[in-house]
N, C-alpha and C positions, 0 to 999 in steps of 0.2 A: 195701306200706309197713310200716315197722317200728313195731309197736304200743308199743314201749318208748320211742319218741322223746318228747321233751318236748312237752306240750300248749301251743301258743303262744297260741291264741285259744279261749276257751270262752264260748259264748252260752247263757244259761239263761233259758227262759221269756220270750223277747223278745216284747213287744207294742208295736206302733206304731199308734196311733189318731189320726185327723185329724177335727177338728170340721167338720160340714157345715151347721150352722145348725139352728134349730128343735129343739134338743136332740138331734140325731142326730149320729152319728159313723161314719166309715169305718174299719173294722178292716183296715188294709192288711197288717199282720203280726200274727198272733194266736198267741201261745204257741209260738214256734219255739225249738228247742234243738238245738245241734250243737257239735262241737269240731273244731279243726284242729291237727294235730301239726306240729312244726317240719319244714320241708322238703317238706310235703305240698301237693298241689293239690286243693282241694275245689271240685267243680263244683256250681253251683246252677242248676237248670233249671226250666222251666215256661212256660206261655203268657204273653202280654203282660198286665200288670195283676195278676199273681199275688203280687207282693210281693218279687221278687228284688232289684231295684234299691233298694227301700226298706230291705231288710235290710242291703245293703252300705253305704248311706248312714247307717244307724243305727249300724252298727259303728264307722264312722270319725267319729262324732259330728257329722255334718252335720245331724242331727235330734236333738232331746231325746227320748229314748225314754219311752214312757208307763209301761211296767212291765217288770220283769225285770232281769237283770244281765249285763254283758259284762266278761269278764276277759281282759286281755292281758298275757302274761308273768307271770301270777299276780297282777296288780294289777287291782282293779276300776276300770274307766275310765268305764263308763256304768251308771247305776242309775235305774230308774223307781220311782215311789212309789205308783202306782195300786193295786197289789195290797195294800200295807200300809193305805192309806186304806179300801179295800173291806173289809178284815178288821175295822177299827175300826167301820165302819158296820154290818156284820153283827153284831158283838158288842153294839153299842148297841141294835140292833133286838131281839136275843135278850134282853138285859137288861130292856128296857121290856116285852116280852111276859111275862117272868117276874114282874116287879113287878105288872103288871096282873092276872095270875092269882092272885098272893098277896093282892092287895087284894080281889079277888072272894071269896076264901076268908075273909078277915077280916070282910068285910061280911056274909057268910053266918053267921059265928060270932056277930056282934052281933045279927043277926036272931033267932038262937036263944037269946039272953039272955046270951051270953058277952061281958062288957064289955072284957076284956083280950085282947091279941093272944097267941095260943098260942105256947109255946116253939118248937114245930115250924115255924110260919110265920115267926117271928123268925129262926130259924136259916136257913131257905130264903132269906129276904130278904138276910141277911148274906152267905151263900154266893154268891148271884147278883151282889151288888155287888162282892165280892172277885174273882170271875171276870172281871167286866167291867174292873175296875181293872187286873188283871194283863195282860189283852190290850191295854188302852190304853197301859200303860207300855211293854210290849214293842214294839208297833208304832210308837209315837212315837219310841223309840230307833232302830228300823229306818229310819224316815223321815229322822231327823236324820243317821244314818250314811250313807244313800244320797245325800242332798244334798251332804254333805261330800265323799265320794269322787268324785261326778260333777263337782263344781266344782273340786276341788283335786288331781286326779290328776296334772296336769303339775307342780304345785309339789312334791308328794311325790316324784315321780320325779327332779326337779332336785336336791332335797335329798339323795337317795340317791346321785346321780352326784357331787355335791360331796364327799360322805363318801368315796366310792371314790377320787377324785382325791387327797384329802388322805392317805388311807392308803397310796397308792402313792408319792407324792413326798416327804412330810415325813420319813420314815425315811431316804430316800436323801440328802436335803439335809443332815440332821443328821449322817450318817455320812461325808459327803464331806469329805476333808481338803484337797484342792486348791481354791484360791480361784476359779480360772478355771472349773473344772468345776462348782463350786457355783453360780456366777453363771448359767451356762448352764442348770443344772437349775431354778434359781429362775425364769428366763424361761419355760421350758417349763411349770413349775407354774402360773404366773400365766395363761399362754395357755390351758391345759387347764381351769383353774378358771373362767375367763371363759366358755368354751364350755359347761362343766357348768352354770353358772348360767342359761344361756339354753336348755339342753336341754329338750325336751318329749317325753313318752312318745308323743304322737301323731305325732312326726316319724318314729318307727319303723314307721309305718303310712301308706302312700300309696295314691292311687287313680288308675287310668287310666279316663278317662271314655269314654262311648259315642261321642259326636260330637266328633271331634278339632278341628274348626274352632271350635265353640262354646266349647271349654274352653281355647282359647289367646287371649291378649289381642292383637288385631290391631295395636295401637300399640306393641307391644314387639318387639324383635328376638329371634331365637332364643336368642342368648346371654343376654339379660336374662330370658327366660322360664325357661330351664333353671337359671340361677344364682340365681333369686329366693329359693329356699329357703335357700341358703348365706348370702345377704345378710341375710335375716330372722334367721337363727341368730346373726348378729353377726360373720361373717367379713368382713374388710375388705381382705385381701391380694388385689389385682387379678390378680397373676401366678398365685397359687394358684387363684383362681376360674377364670381362663381355662384353666389346665391341666386342671381338673376338667371344665369344659364340653367341651373338645376330647376328653377321654377318654370322656365319656358319648356324644358324637356318634359316636365310633369304635365304641363298644360296640353302638349301635343301627343301624349301617350307613350313617351319614352322614359327611360330610367337614367339616374345620374351616372351609372357605369358606362353609358354610351358616350359620355363626354370625351373620353380619352381615345376613342376610335377614329378611323378615317372613313370618308364617304364610301369607298369601294367595299367596305365590310358590311354594308346595309343593303336591304332589298329596295326596290323602286318606291314602294309605299313609305318605307321608313325614311328614305332620302327626301321625299316630298314633305314629310313631317319636319325634318330638319330645316328645309327651306321655309316652312311656315313659322317655325320657332325663330329663325333669323329675322323674319319680316315683322313679327309682333313684339320683339324685345325692346324696340324703341318707342313702344306705346303709340303706334300710328293711329290716325283717325280714318284713313282711307287705305284699303288694300286693293291692289289691282291683281286679280287672279287670272293669269293668262293661260287658259286651258289647263288647269292644274291636274286634271284627272285623265286627259286623253292618252297619256303614255302608260297608264296603269291598268292592271287587270280589273275586270268588272267588279269582283268582290271587294277589291281594295278601293275602287272608285267610291262605293257607297260609304266606306269608312272615312275617307278623306272629306267627302261632302258633309257627312254628319259632324265631323270635327270642325269644319269651317262654320257650320250652322251653330254649333255650341259656342265657339269662340266669338261669333258675331254677337250673340246675346250676352255672353259673360263679359266681354270687353267693350261692348258698345261700338262695334266696328261698322263702317260703311264699306261696301264691297262693289267694285266693278268686276263682274264675273263674265269672262270671255269663254265661250264654249261652242261645240258643234251639236251636242246632244240636247235636243229641244225638250225632251221629257225631264232631264235633269234641271235644265234652266227653268222650266215651269215649276218644279218642286222648290227650287232654291230662291227664285227671283221675285221681287215685288213688281218691277217694271222690266219690259223687254224691248230692245231696239233691234230691228232687222236690217242688216247691211247687204248691199249688192253692188259690186264694182265700185267701191269707195263711197257710195251714197247711202244715207239712211233712208230706207224706203217705207218703213212703218215703225211706229213707236206707240206703245200703249201699256196699260197695266197687264200683268200676266194673265189674269182670268179673262179680261176683255179681249186680249189678242187671240187666245185659243177659242173663245166663244164666237168672235166676230172677225175672223181674218178677212181683210179686204184686198190687199195688194196681191196680184197673181203670184209673185215670188214667195210671199208668206204662205199662201195656200200650197204651193209646190213643196216648201220645206215641211209643212205639217203633214202632207200626204206621205212623206217618206219616213215618218216615225213608225217603227215596227211595234206591234203589240203581241204579248205572249198568248195568242189565241190562234191556233192553226186554222180554224174555220174562217175567222175574219181575214187572216193573211191570204187565204186562197182567193178571196174576192176583192182584196184591196187593190185599188187603182191608183197608180202614181200620176200626179199632175205634172206635166212637163211645162216649164216656163220658157217661152220664146219671146224675148223683149221686142224683137222686130215685128212679130205678128200681133203682140198684145197692145202696143202703144204707137200712136202717131203724134210725134212731137215736132213735126216739121214747121208748124206755125204756132200752135198754142203750147208754150213751154211749161214744164212741170215745176212746181214749188211744193214745199211742205205746207200742208193745210190741216187745220183741226176739224175733224168731222164729228167728233164728240169730245166732251171735256177730257183732256188727257190722251185722246186717241188722235195721233198725227199720221198723215199718209202723204207720200210723195206722188203727186198727180197734177194733171192740168185741169182746167175748168170743166171740160166735158166729162172727164173721168170722175171728178168730184161729184157731179150731179148723179152719175150712174151709181157710185158707191153709196150716196145718200138714199137712193131708191132701194138699194139692196138692204140697207139697215132698217128702213121703214117697212 
């Protein structure tokens, strides 16, 4: 993959926590960071419950994220405030501890016969208060900015699109001398302006869900399901809508006659194709494919993967591909991120990850890939990952570190040196 390509999606320190009652919370995604370049397929793998789907749903704003930032096309679309609130809480705790310490010093001075507060203690008190006020001001501004961006990302994007439409059409209309051509330009301008007003940055990001039947409304025809995005966007031309629906059906390997049927009349593979058609009709730039093949037969899985691969090249799509099957992920993905218990434990190019797996959990996943060779399968040994036995994080805490260009691994300093020796 070309490293100079534009970064389409950037996820920074994403945290998604869910309340469990009694003051407890489930850390479904905990401090995950990655970026996806335009035209790239980023594979996200891991066992069930590791946070893959939650990450995808957080990116597309189906969840309000707890902390972190998500940028799409350079614009912040999701922003959590927990980290900023925690910084204020920590600063307040530090300030109160400093004040308590200074008060103890003042009390000791009084006990020694000094009636007035010493200049040194007064300076310390003032410095502690100024430090706390600075943190409070900074983090309050961060919280305000995060809430604004999270709530108004679509409105900001629509305003930018309106500006671009005006810059394109207004000079043309002003310069056109022919009355008939000017009237036609004005019609186009009004049509494009209306679409720009209803444009949403989230329309450029669509999702293909894991269960095709659960994601399709059983009371809507295939035409209505696929066309729903266009209708919401404000397009009312039925002829144009029908043309687009038939075009999408053709792209995903279905026929126009299928448009009048209902979801229950199709097989699982066909229903997934309908879901793909619904996702691509709005011409998105990013597709989040949440285990799109796990509910399908093996023969149908290959067809859907080949369809996604074809659409990727034909439409210039960027894909966040969430899956369990590592062999499929290797075939389809340019980069792979491995998740375990809400953490990203390893991140690398596809070939690099399979050639040089470093994290014990990655090795465990790779050892579980079956091969169509009975002799090999007889001797294949599964690697069991036991985090308690593998890691000692009691003192030296782990962080994401770059061990090679583009190869990141979640480890502490001692493990990092060990992994470097393994590579060399």
